[in-house]
Backbone as XML, in Angstrom:
<?xml version="1.0"?>
<chain id="A" units="angstrom">
  <residue number="1" name="MET">
    <atom name="N" x="-44.229" y="4.021" z="24.726"/>
    <atom name="CA" x="-42.865" y="3.908" z="24.275"/>
    <atom name="C" x="-42.169" y="4.769" z="24.806"/>
  </residue>
  <residue number="2" name="LYS">
    <atom name="N" x="-41.798" y="4.953" z="26.130"/>
    <atom name="CA" x="-40.843" y="4.883" z="26.439"/>
    <atom name="C" x="-40.203" y="3.949" z="27.802"/>
  </residue>
  <residue number="3" name="VAL">
    <atom name="N" x="-40.746" y="2.749" z="27.918"/>
    <atom name="CA" x="-41.069" y="1.938" z="28.055"/>
    <atom name="C" x="-39.795" y="1.125" z="26.894"/>
  </residue>
  <residue number="4" name="ILE">
    <atom name="N" x="-40.392" y="1.682" z="25.153"/>
    <atom name="CA" x="-39.714" y="0.574" z="24.560"/>
    <atom name="C" x="-38.510" y="1.238" z="24.026"/>
  </residue>
  <residue number="5" name="LYS">
    <atom name="N" x="-37.957" y="2.163" z="24.497"/>
    <atom name="CA" x="-37.093" y="3.379" z="24.821"/>
    <atom name="C" x="-35.535" y="2.933" z="25.828"/>
  </residue>
  <residue number="6" name="ILE">
    <atom name="N" x="-36.289" y="2.625" z="26.748"/>
    <atom name="CA" x="-36.024" y="2.869" z="27.780"/>
    <atom name="C" x="-34.864" y="1.053" z="26.899"/>
  </residue>
  <residue number="7" name="ILE">
    <atom name="N" x="-35.744" y="-0.199" z="26.708"/>
    <atom name="CA" x="-35.659" y="-1.882" z="26.577"/>
    <atom name="C" x="-34.141" y="-1.037" z="25.500"/>
  </residue>
  <residue number="8" name="PHE">
    <atom name="N" x="-34.625" y="-0.497" z="24.278"/>
    <atom name="CA" x="-34.281" y="0.112" z="23.687"/>
    <atom name="C" x="-32.315" y="-0.070" z="23.826"/>
  </residue>
  <residue number="9" name="PHE">
    <atom name="N" x="-32.244" y="1.360" z="24.283"/>
    <atom name="CA" x="-30.871" y="1.373" z="25.239"/>
    <atom name="C" x="-30.350" y="0.449" z="26.015"/>
  </residue>
  <residue number="10" name="ILE">
    <atom name="N" x="-31.081" y="-0.292" z="27.045"/>
    <atom name="CA" x="-30.644" y="-0.893" z="27.642"/>
    <atom name="C" x="-30.309" y="-2.267" z="26.941"/>
  </residue>
  <residue number="11" name="PHE">
    <atom name="N" x="-30.050" y="-3.465" z="25.850"/>
    <atom name="CA" x="-30.121" y="-3.400" z="24.691"/>
    <atom name="C" x="-28.368" y="-3.023" z="24.230"/>
  </residue>
  <residue number="12" name="ILE">
    <atom name="N" x="-28.931" y="-1.952" z="23.662"/>
    <atom name="CA" x="-27.621" y="-1.102" z="23.085"/>
    <atom name="C" x="-26.253" y="-1.599" z="23.926"/>
  </residue>
  <residue number="13" name="TYR">
    <atom name="N" x="-27.013" y="-1.249" z="25.150"/>
    <atom name="CA" x="-25.217" y="-1.239" z="26.277"/>
    <atom name="C" x="-24.754" y="-2.339" z="27.016"/>
  </residue>
  <residue number="14" name="SER">
    <atom name="N" x="-25.992" y="-2.969" z="27.128"/>
    <atom name="CA" x="-25.202" y="-4.618" z="27.431"/>
    <atom name="C" x="-25.079" y="-4.934" z="25.692"/>
  </residue>
  <residue number="15" name="PHE">
    <atom name="N" x="-24.928" y="-5.049" z="24.569"/>
    <atom name="CA" x="-24.146" y="-5.381" z="23.831"/>
    <atom name="C" x="-22.954" y="-5.107" z="23.428"/>
  </residue>
  <residue number="16" name="ASN">
    <atom name="N" x="-22.638" y="-3.189" z="23.364"/>
    <atom name="CA" x="-21.600" y="-2.793" z="23.709"/>
    <atom name="C" x="-20.571" y="-3.540" z="25.148"/>
  </residue>
  <residue number="17" name="ALA">
    <atom name="N" x="-21.384" y="-3.319" z="25.848"/>
    <atom name="CA" x="-20.501" y="-4.064" z="27.306"/>
    <atom name="C" x="-20.020" y="-5.276" z="26.610"/>
  </residue>
  <residue number="18" name="ASN">
    <atom name="N" x="-20.599" y="-6.291" z="26.114"/>
    <atom name="CA" x="-20.620" y="-6.838" z="25.695"/>
    <atom name="C" x="-18.960" y="-7.794" z="24.959"/>
  </residue>
  <residue number="19" name="ALA">
    <atom name="N" x="-19.399" y="-6.312" z="24.000"/>
    <atom name="CA" x="-18.657" y="-6.130" z="22.253"/>
    <atom name="C" x="-16.999" y="-5.920" z="23.415"/>
  </residue>
  <residue number="20" name="ALA">
    <atom name="N" x="-16.908" y="-5.403" z="24.387"/>
    <atom name="CA" x="-16.025" y="-4.408" z="24.401"/>
    <atom name="C" x="-14.715" y="-5.554" z="25.044"/>
  </residue>
  <residue number="21" name="PHE">
    <atom name="N" x="-13.711" y="-5.473" z="24.879"/>
    <atom name="CA" x="-12.420" y="-6.399" z="25.566"/>
    <atom name="C" x="-11.674" y="-5.672" z="26.935"/>
  </residue>
  <residue number="22" name="THR">
    <atom name="N" x="-11.403" y="-6.810" z="28.098"/>
    <atom name="CA" x="-11.254" y="-6.528" z="28.573"/>
    <atom name="C" x="-9.965" y="-5.497" z="28.758"/>
  </residue>
  <residue number="23" name="GLU">
    <atom name="N" x="-9.063" y="-5.771" z="30.212"/>
    <atom name="CA" x="-8.166" y="-4.868" z="29.581"/>
    <atom name="C" x="-7.020" y="-5.719" z="29.551"/>
  </residue>
  <residue number="24" name="THR">
    <atom name="N" x="-7.434" y="-7.098" z="30.745"/>
    <atom name="CA" x="-6.416" y="-8.013" z="30.264"/>
    <atom name="C" x="-6.375" y="-8.674" z="28.270"/>
  </residue>
  <residue number="25" name="GLU">
    <atom name="N" x="-7.651" y="-8.748" z="27.862"/>
    <atom name="CA" x="-7.182" y="-8.965" z="26.574"/>
    <atom name="C" x="-6.918" y="-7.744" z="26.381"/>
  </residue>
  <residue number="26" name="ILE">
    <atom name="N" x="-7.167" y="-6.639" z="26.744"/>
    <atom name="CA" x="-6.449" y="-5.455" z="25.814"/>
    <atom name="C" x="-4.756" y="-5.752" z="25.164"/>
  </residue>
  <residue number="27" name="ASN">
    <atom name="N" x="-4.271" y="-6.096" z="26.862"/>
    <atom name="CA" x="-3.178" y="-6.529" z="27.086"/>
    <atom name="C" x="-2.169" y="-7.553" z="26.868"/>
  </residue>
  <residue number="28" name="GLN">
    <atom name="N" x="-3.024" y="-8.201" z="26.270"/>
    <atom name="CA" x="-2.730" y="-9.857" z="25.812"/>
    <atom name="C" x="-2.614" y="-9.589" z="24.224"/>
  </residue>
  <residue number="29" name="LEU">
    <atom name="N" x="-2.870" y="-8.772" z="23.472"/>
    <atom name="CA" x="-3.137" y="-8.549" z="22.494"/>
    <atom name="C" x="-2.294" y="-8.117" z="22.420"/>
  </residue>
  <residue number="30" name="ASP">
    <atom name="N" x="-1.794" y="-6.568" z="23.596"/>
    <atom name="CA" x="-0.577" y="-5.166" z="23.089"/>
    <atom name="C" x="0.918" y="-6.827" z="22.950"/>
  </residue>
  <residue number="31" name="GLU">
    <atom name="N" x="0.775" y="-7.480" z="23.583"/>
    <atom name="CA" x="2.582" y="-8.187" z="23.687"/>
    <atom name="C" x="2.267" y="-9.814" z="22.365"/>
  </residue>
  <residue number="32" name="ILE">
    <atom name="N" x="0.783" y="-9.603" z="21.824"/>
    <atom name="CA" x="1.669" y="-10.687" z="20.643"/>
    <atom name="C" x="1.686" y="-9.947" z="19.994"/>
  </residue>
  <residue number="33" name="ASN">
    <atom name="N" x="1.470" y="-8.605" z="19.755"/>
    <atom name="CA" x="1.612" y="-7.417" z="18.348"/>
    <atom name="C" x="2.708" y="-7.738" z="18.960"/>
  </residue>
  <residue number="34" name="LYS">
    <atom name="N" x="2.923" y="-7.087" z="19.894"/>
    <atom name="CA" x="5.195" y="-6.696" z="20.095"/>
    <atom name="C" x="6.018" y="-7.655" z="20.104"/>
  </residue>
  <residue number="35" name="LYS">
    <atom name="N" x="5.547" y="-9.165" z="20.612"/>
    <atom name="CA" x="6.357" y="-9.733" z="20.181"/>
    <atom name="C" x="6.067" y="-10.103" z="18.018"/>
  </residue>
  <residue number="36" name="SER">
    <atom name="N" x="5.199" y="-10.025" z="17.910"/>
    <atom name="CA" x="5.506" y="-10.453" z="16.515"/>
    <atom name="C" x="6.059" y="-9.022" z="15.271"/>
  </residue>
  <residue number="37" name="ILE">
    <atom name="N" x="5.806" y="-7.404" z="15.954"/>
    <atom name="CA" x="6.674" y="-6.992" z="16.298"/>
    <atom name="C" x="8.273" y="-7.130" z="15.787"/>
  </residue>
  <residue number="38" name="GLU">
    <atom name="N" x="8.984" y="-7.833" z="16.910"/>
    <atom name="CA" x="10.087" y="-7.940" z="17.157"/>
    <atom name="C" x="10.630" y="-9.098" z="16.479"/>
  </residue>
  <residue number="39" name="LYS">
    <atom name="N" x="10.217" y="-9.984" z="16.283"/>
    <atom name="CA" x="10.496" y="-11.138" z="15.295"/>
    <atom name="C" x="10.643" y="-10.993" z="14.084"/>
  </residue>
  <residue number="40" name="SER">
    <atom name="N" x="9.836" y="-9.711" z="13.682"/>
    <atom name="CA" x="9.801" y="-10.343" z="11.840"/>
    <atom name="C" x="11.016" y="-8.538" z="11.955"/>
  </residue>
  <residue number="41" name="GLU">
    <atom name="N" x="11.585" y="-7.566" z="13.040"/>
    <atom name="CA" x="12.201" y="-6.813" z="13.471"/>
    <atom name="C" x="13.629" y="-7.676" z="13.357"/>
  </residue>
  <residue number="42" name="ASN">
    <atom name="N" x="13.319" y="-8.292" z="13.895"/>
    <atom name="CA" x="14.966" y="-9.670" z="14.030"/>
    <atom name="C" x="15.080" y="-10.193" z="12.413"/>
  </residue>
  <residue number="43" name="SER">
    <atom name="N" x="13.602" y="-11.136" z="11.752"/>
    <atom name="CA" x="14.518" y="-11.901" z="10.399"/>
    <atom name="C" x="15.033" y="-10.805" z="9.514"/>
  </residue>
  <residue number="44" name="LYS">
    <atom name="N" x="13.854" y="-9.103" z="9.800"/>
    <atom name="CA" x="15.042" y="-8.383" z="7.980"/>
    <atom name="C" x="15.793" y="-7.754" z="8.664"/>
  </residue>
  <residue number="45" name="HIS">
    <atom name="N" x="17.041" y="-7.655" z="10.228"/>
    <atom name="CA" x="18.133" y="-8.240" z="10.567"/>
    <atom name="C" x="18.795" y="-9.259" z="9.634"/>
  </residue>
  <residue number="46" name="ILE">
    <atom name="N" x="18.743" y="-10.556" z="9.628"/>
    <atom name="CA" x="18.645" y="-11.393" z="9.684"/>
    <atom name="C" x="19.320" y="-11.054" z="8.227"/>
  </residue>
  <residue number="47" name="LEU">
    <atom name="N" x="18.147" y="-10.865" z="7.512"/>
    <atom name="CA" x="18.522" y="-10.358" z="5.701"/>
    <atom name="C" x="19.755" y="-9.509" z="5.826"/>
  </residue>
  <residue number="48" name="GLU">
    <atom name="N" x="19.107" y="-8.342" z="6.230"/>
    <atom name="CA" x="20.246" y="-7.764" z="5.829"/>
    <atom name="C" x="21.556" y="-7.751" z="6.517"/>
  </residue>
  <residue number="49" name="VAL">
    <atom name="N" x="22.146" y="-8.852" z="7.181"/>
    <atom name="CA" x="23.108" y="-9.373" z="7.036"/>
    <atom name="C" x="23.605" y="-10.342" z="6.497"/>
  </residue>
  <residue number="50" name="ALA">
    <atom name="N" x="22.029" y="-11.174" z="5.987"/>
    <atom name="CA" x="23.335" y="-11.491" z="4.666"/>
    <atom name="C" x="22.990" y="-11.248" z="3.052"/>
  </residue>
  <residue number="51" name="ILE">
    <atom name="N" x="22.637" y="-10.008" z="3.442"/>
    <atom name="CA" x="22.660" y="-9.100" z="2.474"/>
    <atom name="C" x="24.292" y="-8.779" z="2.208"/>
  </residue>
  <residue number="52" name="LYS">
    <atom name="N" x="24.471" y="-8.091" z="3.456"/>
    <atom name="CA" x="25.940" y="-8.224" z="3.046"/>
    <atom name="C" x="26.840" y="-8.138" z="3.375"/>
  </residue>
  <residue number="53" name="LYS">
    <atom name="N" x="26.737" y="-9.833" z="3.805"/>
    <atom name="CA" x="27.646" y="-10.956" z="3.833"/>
    <atom name="C" x="28.128" y="-11.552" z="2.050"/>
  </residue>
  <residue number="54" name="THR">
    <atom name="N" x="26.454" y="-11.213" z="1.765"/>
    <atom name="CA" x="26.886" y="-12.037" z="0.010"/>
    <atom name="C" x="28.079" y="-11.266" z="-1.435"/>
  </residue>
  <residue number="55" name="ILE">
    <atom name="N" x="27.310" y="-9.893" z="-0.647"/>
    <atom name="CA" x="27.621" y="-8.701" z="-1.615"/>
    <atom name="C" x="29.434" y="-8.571" z="-0.510"/>
  </residue>
  <residue number="56" name="GLU">
    <atom name="N" x="30.202" y="-9.007" z="0.150"/>
    <atom name="CA" x="31.406" y="-9.644" z="0.401"/>
    <atom name="C" x="31.111" y="-10.743" z="0.034"/>
  </residue>
  <residue number="57" name="HIS">
    <atom name="N" x="31.222" y="-11.689" z="-0.634"/>
    <atom name="CA" x="31.458" y="-12.457" z="-0.907"/>
    <atom name="C" x="31.720" y="-12.517" z="-2.685"/>
  </residue>
  <residue number="58" name="LEU">
    <atom name="N" x="30.669" y="-11.511" z="-2.863"/>
    <atom name="CA" x="30.773" y="-11.620" z="-4.206"/>
    <atom name="C" x="30.462" y="-10.231" z="-5.096"/>
  </residue>
  <residue number="59" name="PRO">
    <atom name="N" x="31.254" y="-9.287" z="-4.429"/>
    <atom name="CA" x="32.017" y="-7.752" z="-4.654"/>
    <atom name="C" x="31.095" y="-7.051" z="-6.082"/>
  </residue>
  <residue number="60" name="LYS">
    <atom name="N" x="31.190" y="-8.112" z="-7.460"/>
    <atom name="CA" x="31.108" y="-8.093" z="-8.536"/>
    <atom name="C" x="29.195" y="-7.698" z="-8.992"/>
  </residue>
  <residue number="61" name="GLU">
    <atom name="N" x="28.364" y="-8.651" z="-7.706"/>
    <atom name="CA" x="27.314" y="-8.598" z="-8.113"/>
    <atom name="C" x="26.553" y="-7.480" z="-7.700"/>
  </residue>
  <residue number="62" name="ARG">
    <atom name="N" x="27.638" y="-6.683" z="-7.309"/>
    <atom name="CA" x="26.800" y="-5.699" z="-5.742"/>
    <atom name="C" x="25.503" y="-5.012" z="-6.121"/>
  </residue>
  <residue number="63" name="GLU">
    <atom name="N" x="25.086" y="-4.521" z="-7.286"/>
    <atom name="CA" x="25.124" y="-3.537" z="-7.601"/>
    <atom name="C" x="23.409" y="-4.473" z="-7.896"/>
  </residue>
  <residue number="64" name="ARG">
    <atom name="N" x="22.878" y="-5.746" z="-8.799"/>
    <atom name="CA" x="22.240" y="-6.957" z="-8.827"/>
    <atom name="C" x="21.855" y="-6.959" z="-7.553"/>
  </residue>
  <residue number="65" name="ILE">
    <atom name="N" x="22.770" y="-7.422" z="-6.920"/>
    <atom name="CA" x="21.882" y="-7.956" z="-5.859"/>
    <atom name="C" x="21.237" y="-7.228" z="-4.554"/>
  </residue>
  <residue number="66" name="LEU">
    <atom name="N" x="22.038" y="-5.391" z="-4.621"/>
    <atom name="CA" x="21.415" y="-4.609" z="-4.043"/>
    <atom name="C" x="19.478" y="-4.519" z="-4.686"/>
  </residue>
  <residue number="67" name="ASP">
    <atom name="N" x="19.784" y="-5.012" z="-6.054"/>
    <atom name="CA" x="18.704" y="-4.269" z="-6.955"/>
    <atom name="C" x="17.444" y="-5.669" z="-6.976"/>
  </residue>
  <residue number="68" name="LEU">
    <atom name="N" x="18.176" y="-6.501" z="-6.771"/>
    <atom name="CA" x="17.176" y="-7.500" z="-6.018"/>
    <atom name="C" x="16.873" y="-7.525" z="-4.193"/>
  </residue>
  <residue number="69" name="GLU">
    <atom name="N" x="17.327" y="-7.257" z="-3.881"/>
    <atom name="CA" x="17.243" y="-7.052" z="-2.026"/>
    <atom name="C" x="15.823" y="-5.411" z="-2.518"/>
  </residue>
  <residue number="70" name="LYS">
    <atom name="N" x="15.582" y="-4.285" z="-2.685"/>
    <atom name="CA" x="14.834" y="-3.072" z="-3.209"/>
    <atom name="C" x="14.063" y="-4.586" z="-3.494"/>
  </residue>
  <residue number="71" name="SER">
    <atom name="N" x="13.768" y="-5.399" z="-5.036"/>
    <atom name="CA" x="12.451" y="-5.107" z="-5.622"/>
    <atom name="C" x="12.232" y="-6.493" z="-4.609"/>
  </residue>
  <residue number="72" name="TRP">
    <atom name="N" x="12.572" y="-7.297" z="-4.002"/>
    <atom name="CA" x="12.211" y="-8.592" z="-3.459"/>
    <atom name="C" x="11.417" y="-7.290" z="-1.771"/>
  </residue>
  <residue number="73" name="ASN">
    <atom name="N" x="11.540" y="-6.582" z="-1.414"/>
    <atom name="CA" x="11.093" y="-5.947" z="-0.314"/>
    <atom name="C" x="10.385" y="-5.518" z="-0.645"/>
  </residue>
  <residue number="74" name="ILE">
    <atom name="N" x="9.890" y="-5.329" z="-1.992"/>
    <atom name="CA" x="8.582" y="-4.458" z="-2.129"/>
    <atom name="C" x="7.772" y="-5.849" z="-2.369"/>
  </residue>
  <residue number="75" name="THR">
    <atom name="N" x="8.213" y="-7.366" z="-3.803"/>
    <atom name="CA" x="7.151" y="-8.128" z="-3.426"/>
    <atom name="C" x="6.629" y="-8.626" z="-1.825"/>
  </residue>
  <residue number="76" name="ILE">
    <atom name="N" x="8.503" y="-8.490" z="-0.840"/>
    <atom name="CA" x="7.464" y="-9.082" z="0.073"/>
    <atom name="C" x="6.402" y="-8.709" z="1.105"/>
  </residue>
  <residue number="77" name="LYS">
    <atom name="N" x="6.120" y="-7.223" z="0.977"/>
    <atom name="CA" x="4.907" y="-6.408" z="1.998"/>
    <atom name="C" x="3.882" y="-6.544" z="0.961"/>
  </residue>
  <residue number="78" name="LYS">
    <atom name="N" x="3.749" y="-6.858" z="-0.518"/>
    <atom name="CA" x="2.665" y="-6.863" z="-0.718"/>
    <atom name="C" x="2.353" y="-8.085" z="-0.885"/>
  </residue>
  <residue number="79" name="LYS">
    <atom name="N" x="2.979" y="-9.228" z="-1.206"/>
    <atom name="CA" x="3.105" y="-10.811" z="-0.828"/>
    <atom name="C" x="1.983" y="-10.840" z="0.243"/>
  </residue>
  <residue number="80" name="CYS">
    <atom name="N" x="2.362" y="-10.611" z="1.505"/>
    <atom name="CA" x="1.845" y="-10.434" z="2.467"/>
    <atom name="C" x="0.980" y="-9.525" z="3.447"/>
  </residue>
  <residue number="81" name="LYS">
    <atom name="N" x="0.376" y="-9.208" z="2.068"/>
    <atom name="CA" x="-1.004" y="-7.603" z="1.544"/>
    <atom name="C" x="-1.570" y="-8.835" z="1.975"/>
  </residue>
  <residue number="82" name="VAL">
    <atom name="N" x="-1.488" y="-9.755" z="0.187"/>
    <atom name="CA" x="-2.860" y="-10.475" z="0.362"/>
    <atom name="C" x="-2.973" y="-11.312" z="0.786"/>
  </residue>
  <residue number="83" name="MET">
    <atom name="N" x="-1.443" y="-11.508" z="1.347"/>
    <atom name="CA" x="-1.879" y="-13.693" z="1.628"/>
    <atom name="C" x="-2.887" y="-13.527" z="3.458"/>
  </residue>
  <residue number="84" name="ILE">
    <atom name="N" x="-3.319" y="-11.930" z="4.125"/>
    <atom name="CA" x="-3.887" y="-11.584" z="5.365"/>
    <atom name="C" x="-5.196" y="-11.226" z="4.672"/>
  </residue>
  <residue number="85" name="PHE">
    <atom name="N" x="-5.121" y="-10.810" z="4.165"/>
    <atom name="CA" x="-7.049" y="-10.046" z="3.925"/>
    <atom name="C" x="-7.309" y="-10.738" z="4.333"/>
  </residue>
  <residue number="86" name="SER">
    <atom name="N" x="-8.034" y="-11.725" z="4.772"/>
    <atom name="CA" x="-9.019" y="-11.971" z="5.738"/>
    <atom name="C" x="-9.059" y="-11.854" z="7.241"/>
  </residue>
  <residue number="87" name="SER">
    <atom name="N" x="-7.515" y="-11.230" z="7.486"/>
    <atom name="CA" x="-7.076" y="-10.402" z="8.560"/>
    <atom name="C" x="-7.345" y="-9.137" z="8.385"/>
  </residue>
  <residue number="88" name="LEU">
    <atom name="N" x="-8.015" y="-8.517" z="7.846"/>
    <atom name="CA" x="-8.050" y="-7.333" z="7.088"/>
    <atom name="C" x="-8.610" y="-5.874" z="8.343"/>
  </residue>
  <residue number="89" name="ASN">
    <atom name="N" x="-8.447" y="-5.124" z="9.112"/>
    <atom name="CA" x="-9.604" y="-4.741" z="10.309"/>
    <atom name="C" x="-9.902" y="-5.499" z="11.492"/>
  </residue>
  <residue number="90" name="THR">
    <atom name="N" x="-9.263" y="-5.718" z="11.677"/>
    <atom name="CA" x="-9.460" y="-7.338" z="12.554"/>
    <atom name="C" x="-8.006" y="-7.240" z="13.918"/>
  </residue>
  <residue number="91" name="ASP">
    <atom name="N" x="-8.302" y="-7.814" z="14.952"/>
    <atom name="CA" x="-7.476" y="-7.320" z="15.304"/>
    <atom name="C" x="-6.083" y="-8.987" z="16.030"/>
  </residue>
  <residue number="92" name="ALA">
    <atom name="N" x="-6.338" y="-9.783" z="14.292"/>
    <atom name="CA" x="-4.695" y="-10.080" z="14.224"/>
    <atom name="C" x="-4.560" y="-9.965" z="13.300"/>
  </residue>
  <residue number="93" name="GLU">
    <atom name="N" x="-4.863" y="-8.979" z="12.551"/>
    <atom name="CA" x="-4.127" y="-8.299" z="11.381"/>
    <atom name="C" x="-2.071" y="-7.763" z="11.833"/>
  </residue>
  <residue number="94" name="THR">
    <atom name="N" x="-2.269" y="-7.626" z="12.558"/>
    <atom name="CA" x="-1.277" y="-7.290" z="13.181"/>
    <atom name="C" x="0.427" y="-8.319" z="13.200"/>
  </residue>
  <residue number="95" name="ALA">
    <atom name="N" x="-0.417" y="-9.251" z="14.001"/>
    <atom name="CA" x="0.707" y="-10.450" z="13.971"/>
    <atom name="C" x="0.542" y="-11.233" z="12.742"/>
  </residue>
  <residue number="96" name="GLU">
    <atom name="N" x="-0.305" y="-11.627" z="12.578"/>
    <atom name="CA" x="-0.549" y="-11.952" z="10.938"/>
    <atom name="C" x="0.583" y="-12.050" z="9.785"/>
  </residue>
  <residue number="97" name="GLU">
    <atom name="N" x="0.498" y="-9.879" z="9.681"/>
    <atom name="CA" x="1.606" y="-9.334" z="8.329"/>
    <atom name="C" x="2.432" y="-9.918" z="9.038"/>
  </residue>
  <residue number="98" name="ASN">
    <atom name="N" x="3.014" y="-9.507" z="10.220"/>
    <atom name="CA" x="4.412" y="-9.533" z="11.302"/>
    <atom name="C" x="4.960" y="-11.551" z="11.051"/>
  </residue>
  <residue number="99" name="SER">
    <atom name="N" x="3.448" y="-11.927" z="11.594"/>
    <atom name="CA" x="4.376" y="-13.644" z="11.169"/>
    <atom name="C" x="4.795" y="-13.677" z="9.844"/>
  </residue>
  <residue number="100" name="CYS">
    <atom name="N" x="4.034" y="-13.119" z="8.582"/>
    <atom name="CA" x="4.329" y="-13.206" z="7.439"/>
    <atom name="C" x="4.959" y="-12.944" z="7.139"/>
  </residue>
  <residue number="101" name="LEU">
    <atom name="N" x="5.248" y="-11.228" z="7.541"/>
    <atom name="CA" x="6.574" y="-10.554" z="7.331"/>
    <atom name="C" x="7.901" y="-11.803" z="7.174"/>
  </residue>
  <residue number="102" name="SER">
    <atom name="N" x="8.240" y="-11.738" z="8.731"/>
    <atom name="CA" x="9.170" y="-12.947" z="9.649"/>
    <atom name="C" x="9.868" y="-14.520" z="8.240"/>
  </residue>
  <residue number="103" name="SER">
    <atom name="N" x="8.655" y="-14.847" z="8.043"/>
    <atom name="CA" x="9.114" y="-16.219" z="7.626"/>
    <atom name="C" x="9.171" y="-15.250" z="5.940"/>
  </residue>
  <residue number="104" name="GLU">
    <atom name="N" x="8.896" y="-14.408" z="5.342"/>
    <atom name="CA" x="9.848" y="-14.049" z="4.382"/>
    <atom name="C" x="10.717" y="-13.461" z="3.791"/>
  </residue>
  <residue number="105" name="TYR">
    <atom name="N" x="10.968" y="-12.637" z="4.896"/>
    <atom name="CA" x="13.272" y="-11.989" z="5.705"/>
    <atom name="C" x="13.382" y="-13.663" z="5.452"/>
  </residue>
  <residue number="106" name="LEU">
    <atom name="N" x="12.685" y="-14.627" z="5.801"/>
    <atom name="CA" x="13.979" y="-15.508" z="6.228"/>
    <atom name="C" x="14.257" y="-16.323" z="4.918"/>
  </residue>
  <residue number="107" name="SER">
    <atom name="N" x="12.659" y="-16.710" z="4.538"/>
    <atom name="CA" x="12.999" y="-17.614" z="3.018"/>
    <atom name="C" x="13.571" y="-16.213" z="2.186"/>
  </residue>
  <residue number="108" name="ALA">
    <atom name="N" x="14.362" y="-15.335" z="2.813"/>
    <atom name="CA" x="14.897" y="-13.733" z="1.030"/>
    <atom name="C" x="16.336" y="-14.443" z="1.840"/>
  </residue>
  <residue number="109" name="ALA">
    <atom name="N" x="16.746" y="-14.206" z="2.784"/>
    <atom name="CA" x="17.631" y="-14.785" z="4.152"/>
    <atom name="C" x="18.499" y="-16.004" z="3.155"/>
  </residue>
  <residue number="110" name="ASN">
    <atom name="N" x="17.708" y="-16.659" z="3.756"/>
    <atom name="CA" x="18.597" y="-18.054" z="3.225"/>
    <atom name="C" x="18.872" y="-18.238" z="1.677"/>
  </residue>
  <residue number="111" name="PHE">
    <atom name="N" x="17.898" y="-17.610" z="1.111"/>
    <atom name="CA" x="18.546" y="-17.354" z="-0.786"/>
    <atom name="C" x="19.683" y="-16.431" z="-0.507"/>
  </residue>
  <residue number="112" name="PHE">
    <atom name="N" x="19.731" y="-15.661" z="0.403"/>
    <atom name="CA" x="21.412" y="-15.489" z="-0.644"/>
    <atom name="C" x="22.431" y="-15.905" z="0.798"/>
  </residue>
  <residue number="113" name="GLU">
    <atom name="N" x="21.883" y="-16.536" z="1.141"/>
    <atom name="CA" x="23.253" y="-17.123" z="2.017"/>
    <atom name="C" x="23.143" y="-18.615" z="1.406"/>
  </residue>
  <residue number="114" name="ASN">
    <atom name="N" x="22.758" y="-19.088" z="0.999"/>
    <atom name="CA" x="22.984" y="-20.202" z="-0.801"/>
    <atom name="C" x="23.903" y="-19.564" z="-1.257"/>
  </residue>
  <residue number="115" name="LEU">
    <atom name="N" x="23.482" y="-18.250" z="-1.701"/>
    <atom name="CA" x="24.837" y="-17.478" z="-2.882"/>
    <atom name="C" x="26.458" y="-17.591" z="-2.222"/>
  </residue>
  <residue number="116" name="ASN">
    <atom name="N" x="27.105" y="-17.447" z="-1.229"/>
    <atom name="CA" x="27.566" y="-17.902" z="-0.537"/>
    <atom name="C" x="28.724" y="-19.666" z="-1.011"/>
  </residue>
  <residue number="117" name="TYR">
    <atom name="N" x="28.272" y="-20.107" z="-0.427"/>
    <atom name="CA" x="29.140" y="-21.332" z="-0.560"/>
    <atom name="C" x="28.549" y="-22.457" z="-2.210"/>
  </residue>
</chain>
């Protein structure tokens, strides 16, 4: 019986040791996530600048533009949650979500930029 317990504990320990990330892998994942967050934040800033520029260009439409911005931000966040459903609760979740957010913010910024011409 003791032999079976020992084998069981060795098996469990070896499984956990192989499943754990190395420090290098953890650092790489952190760097990927950090860069994806920065990219998303930069894209959101581009959107904010585009909205400000559009309001300056179309001051009479200020309220409509701000209302669109509010609903668009909600939609973007919901859309990205749906788009990354297969990555939820995985190591890729943060990077995938930020990649989606970045893409959607830039798309919205492009829409507002096109209103200025």
